[in-house]
N, C-alpha and C positions, 0 to 999 in steps of 0.2 A: 363592767361598770353598768348599773342599773339606772333607767331614765324613766319620769314620767311627764305627762305633762299637764299643766293646769290651765283649763281654757277660762278665762275671765271673761263674765257677758254682762250681769246686773250686780256684781259683786267687787266692785274695783275698790279693796282695802286689804291690808296685811293683819289687821288684828280681827278677831274671831271670823278666820275663815275655814273651815273644817276642810276644804277640799284640798287647799294649801296643806293644812297640817297633814292631812292623811299622806298627801303625795312625799314631802319631807320625811314621814316616816317609814315609808316603804320604797325609797329610791336612794341612789346615791347623789343624783342629779336632777333636778329639776326645769322645765321651760317655762316660766309664766310668760303665757300668749293670749294675746288678744287680738281677734279678727275684725276688722271693719267690713261688716256684712254687706254684700253687694244688693242682696235681697233685700235688707230691711232698706236699703237708699230706693229701693225700686218700689217699694210701696209708699213712700212719702213720709216715712216715719221719723227720717233723718232731716231735720230742720236747724235753723241757725242758731236758736237758744240751746239748745242741748248739745248740738254739734261743740259748742263752745264750750260748754260746761263739761263735755267728756273730754276734749282737749285736755283742760284743767287735770280733770280726774286719771289721766293715763300718765301725763308729764310727772304728775305727785306721784304715782303707784310707780314708775320708773325710778325715779328718785330714791323711794323708799327701799326699793329692791335694791339700787346700787348702793346705798348703805351697808347693805346686809353681803356685800359680794356677788349679787346678780343683778339681772335688768331684764327689762320687759322685751319681748320678742312681738313685733305687731305686723300682722299681714294684713292684704287687702283682697277680698273674694267673696265665694262661697264658703261658708264655715266649714264642712264636711271636705270639699275638696283641700282647703287650707290647713287643717289640723292634720289629716291625711298626709300631706307633705311634708309636716315636720315630723310626724311619725317616723315616715321614710328617712328622713334626713340623719334622727337621732337615734333610731333603732328602741323607742319607746315603748314600754309593755303596757302601759295605763295613761288614759286620760280622764282628768278628772274634771267633774262639771258639777256645777249649783241647780238644782232643778227648779224649772219655770214652770208658768201656769198657763200660757197662752196656746192657742192653737198652732203658733209658728214654734214655739218653745217644743213643742210636743212633736212637729215636723223635724226642727231641727236635729232633737235627740234621736228620731228614726234614722234619719240619714247619717248621721254620725257613726251610730251603730254599725251601719251597714257597711259604711266605709272602710272603718277600723278593722271589723272581721276579715276584710280582705287581706288585710296586715297581721293577723293575728295579735290584736291590741286589743284590751278591755277599756270597754268604757264604763265609767265608775260614776254614776249620779249621787249626790249629796242633799238630803233632804232638811230643812230648817236652817238654812242661809239666805235667803230672800226673806223668808218670813219667822214668825218667832214659832209657831205652832204649823206643821206641813200640812197642805190641803187635804183632806180627806182622812185626817189624824182623829178628828172627832167628827161624828157624824149622828143624826136622829135615828129613831128606829125607823124603817121603813124608807129610807133616803139615802143618797149619798153625798148630801151637802145641806147645810141649814141654811134655809132661804129667809129667815128671819134673826135680824141682830141680837135682840136681847135674850133668847136661849142659848145663842152661839156663844156670846159674851158669858153667860154664867158656866157654860162647860168649859170654853175656853180658859178661862179662870182658875179653874181645877188643876190645870196642866202645867206641870213645872220646866219651865223651858231649860235646855241644856245649859252647862254652865260655859261662860264666853272664854274664848283661847285667846292666850296672849299673841302677840305679833311674834314672827319666829326672827332668832339671833342671827341664822348666818343661812344663805341660799346660794347653792353652787349650780350654775347654768353652763351647758355646753358651748364651748368656745366658738367653733367653726358654725354658725348659724346665721343666717342672713335676717335683717328685720330690727334694726338698733332703732328704738324710740329716743333715744339720747337726740335734742335740740331740733327734732322735727326735720332731719336732713335725712336719713334712710328712707328707701320706698317702702311705702305703706304707714309712714309715720303718723300719727296726729296733727290734726292742725286745726284752727280756728278758721273759719271762713262764714261769709255772708252777712247781712245786717243783723245785729244782734240788739235786743232791750237795751236802752241806755244803761241802767241801772241792775244789769245782771249779777248774782252773786258770783263769787270765785269759788270754783270745783275742787275737789281734792279732798282726800283722806284728812290731812292736817288741820284745810279750813273746816271741816266738818266736824273736828274734834274740838277744836277752839270752840266753835259756836255751842255745840254741845255742853263742854264745861263750863261756858259762862250761863248756859241756859238753866243746868242743874243748879248752879250758885245763886242766881239771881231771879229767874224768871218761872220756874215752875210751880213754887209754894204759890202764887197768887193766878194759877191758872185756871184753876175751877171758875173762881169769879170773875175773871177779865178775859177768858178766850173769845168773846164775843165782842170785846170794845175793837169797833172798828177804828177808830183813830188812836188808840192805847197800842194798838200792835203787839199784841201780849201773847202770841202764840210762839212758838220755837223754831219757825222757820228753817225746819230741818229735814222737809220732804225733797227737796232733791237730793239731798246726799242719801236718805233712803233710798230713794227711785235708782241713783246710780251704784247702790251699795257702798258707798264711800263710808258709812256706818251701818253698823248690826243693828237691826232692830230688837234681836234677842238681847245685846248688851244695854241696848237704850232701857228695856223693860226692868232688866236686874237693876241698872243704876236708879232708875226711877224709885221702884220699890225699896229700895236702901233708903233713898230720902225720905219716902213714906209723907203720909198727911195727903189731904183732900186733892191737893193741887195735882200731886202725882198718882194717884188714882184717877182723876178724870184724863191726865196724860195718856196712861195706859190702856184706858179705854179706847182712846181716837189710834193708838197702835193695833188694838184689835178690830176697830172698824178695817184697818188695812188688811189684815190677816184674813177678817169676814169677805172682802171682795175677792181678795186672790182666791179663798175657795170656792166661793160663787164661779167665777170664771174658770178655774181648773175644771168643775164639774161641766159647766155649759158654755163651753168655749165660743158657743155660735154670737151668744149675748153680747160680744163686743160689737157686732154690727146689728143685730136682730133683737126686736123685743124682749126681753125676758119674760114678760107677761104681757101679751097682746090685747090692746084694749080698743083695738078696732078703729085706730084713728086714721083720720084723712087730712093729714095735715097742710096748711094751707100752701100753696104754691102761685106762680105768677108774679107780675111786674110788682105790684102793690107788697106783697109778702117778700120778695126780694129787695124792695127798697127800705121795709123794715128792716130786715137780717142786716143790711149794709150799716145803717144808724145804731144797730144794738152793737156792731162789732166796733164802730169806731167812737163808739160812747155818746151818741148824740139822740138818745131815746128822748129827752124831754123830762125823764123822770131822774134826778140828781144822784140817787144813792146808787141806782146801776151804772149811771154812766160813770160815776167816779170808781166801780169796781171794773169796767171794762178799759178804764185809762190805766189803770194801776197796771193790770195784764199786759198793756203794752208797753209800758215804762218799763217794768221790771221782771217781764216774764213769770209774774207769780202774782197770786191774788188771793186776801184772806178768803178764810173757808165761807165765813159768813158771807162774804160777797159773792164767792161762787153759787153757791146756793140760791141766792136771790137773783143772781143775772141768768140762773139756768132756769129757775120758776118763771121769769120774765118772759124768755125767750120762749119756751116750751107752753106755758098756760097763756099767759097774756098776750103774747103775740099769736099762739098756737102755731109755731114753727115747730118741725122737725129736729128733735135732740140730736139725731145724728150729726146737724149742721153744725150745731154750738159746740158739740163734742171734737170736730173736727178743727174748729175754729181754736179750743182752747189747747189741742194737741199741736197746733201749729205755732203755738207762742209759749206753752208752760213750761220752763225747765225741768220741772217735776211731772210731765206729761206721763203718768204710769196708765197703761193701757186699762188694766182691773179697775183703779179707784177713778180714773176719768170716765170711764165708758158707764160703769155702773153707779158712779154718784150721779152723773148726767140722768141715767134711767130711772135712779130714786126721786130725782128733781121732776121727769116728766109724769111719772105714775106709772112708768111700764117696767118699771122693775121692782126692789123688794118693799118699797115703802107701804107700811099697812094701811096708809090713808093717800092711796091714789090720787084723790081729786082735789087734795088740799093746793091752796094757792098762796104765794107769799106776796103780801101787799106791800110795794118800796116804801110806801109813806109810814105804814106802821111800823115795819122795820126799822126805819130813820128814826122813827122817835123813840126806839127801844135802845137801840144798839149804836145810833150816832147823835146824840141828843142835841148838840151844841152845835152840829153841824163840822165840827172840824176836819173829819175826813172828808166829806165832800169840798168843803175848802180848799185842802191841799190838791184835791185832784182834777176841780173843776175850776179852774181859777176865776172864769168869767161871773161866777156867783159869789166871789169872795168877799164881797162887799154886803153881802146879805146876812141875817142872823136868821136863829129859829124861831118861829116856825116857817118863814119864807123862802128859808133855803131849800127845804125839801119839798114845796108844793110852790115853785115861782110863777106857774100859772093863775094864782089867783091874785098877784100883785095889779094892780092897773096898768091898762095897756103901754102907756107912755113907758112906765119903769121897765113892763116887758122887754119893748122894742130895743131900750137901751142896752140889755144884757147881753145880747146875740149870744143867745140859748134857745134853743127851738122850744117849740110846743110840743105836749106828749104826742106820740104817735097815735094812740088810742086812749080813750078814758078809763080808768080803772073799773068801771061798772060796765062799761060795752065789751071790755076786752074779758073780764069775767063771765059775764052773760054769754059770750061767742064760745068759749071754753065750755063751758057746762051744757050747751045746746049740743056742742059736738059730741061730747062723751056719751050725752042722753041719746043721741040718733045711733051710735056706735054701739 
């Protein structure tokens, strides 16, 4: 009887899962395996919000497997060691894995290949599982990746994504195998732990598919005209499910295109942004921590800078739209994309603080904290990444007038300003002193004029 192992990583689903389908086609029995990676925990990527969402995803995956006659096997430790142990216990001849793009994913694959070679077991790596188009599949002349989004989008749009795969009907798992994920009782079973955001969404493929279906029925048609409406909350909120692979980006592209219309086209463009950042990180893995394009920045440091950063993290900058976005992050473990751009621009350009500080804070809280998207979006905002206008600065007052014109978003997240109406709610420092004092809301950390001048001078010097 032949056995294969499917190592789940960022692909925690049964629908449209090429590694699982290949393993089922080529083996009599399959071990669905997830390793709670001690190396990931050691570098601080394992944080409460994502840990809780992951626990939901794994529990849901186990339920789906049991409905098909299987179960999820969960081990804890170093990935190569744990996978090799399962191969030894089962006599598996193949391990199937979705390709990753980070430096760590490449190292994990290298270690796995070496460990499995000692047991004469093959490692089969599958592309186009996490992304729609595999990184490196489309490249410009003379380079290994696209550094500008628009030409990448044109080329990406010419590719035909593979057809999505149905979920399997039956899965047979070897019986005598330790690491049962059911009920969180077995060694290594997933569990929620640590203080999480109060309004964290539920994880898992079922929750993701329900949200996807509702979005395709009721939300996507208006996406083009409403996706920047902060108070309207008219985005899909599918990013956590995409990050953990509870949903397939390939299936989403097919279903959105099947829906058709301007909203679907705009949504597919956003999915392309996700692929774009993955292909940049795959080609330049150092950009997770180093400037993609060095601007010679000497970011502010010292007590004043630290105090400004602390105020930014807690939503006390004195700029209501920035503060609303930061408080949404703390409450939901998620932030509207327009808020992310504004918060990142404010930290890096108005406060002139290192983008890595902001990226780390986001990774500490975002349930969709994806290394490629988070780090490279932060670099885009800081002007050290792929933005073709690296010195652009987003004005929080102008952004508020455009994307939260009546102040509803600010009123929701900054309740001390709830009694104000626009335009006062977006610039309360203009109110008479007595009225300002009654608000219990801070004065701006820096005037926008002074912040802009400081940034421009710093970039000019560099």
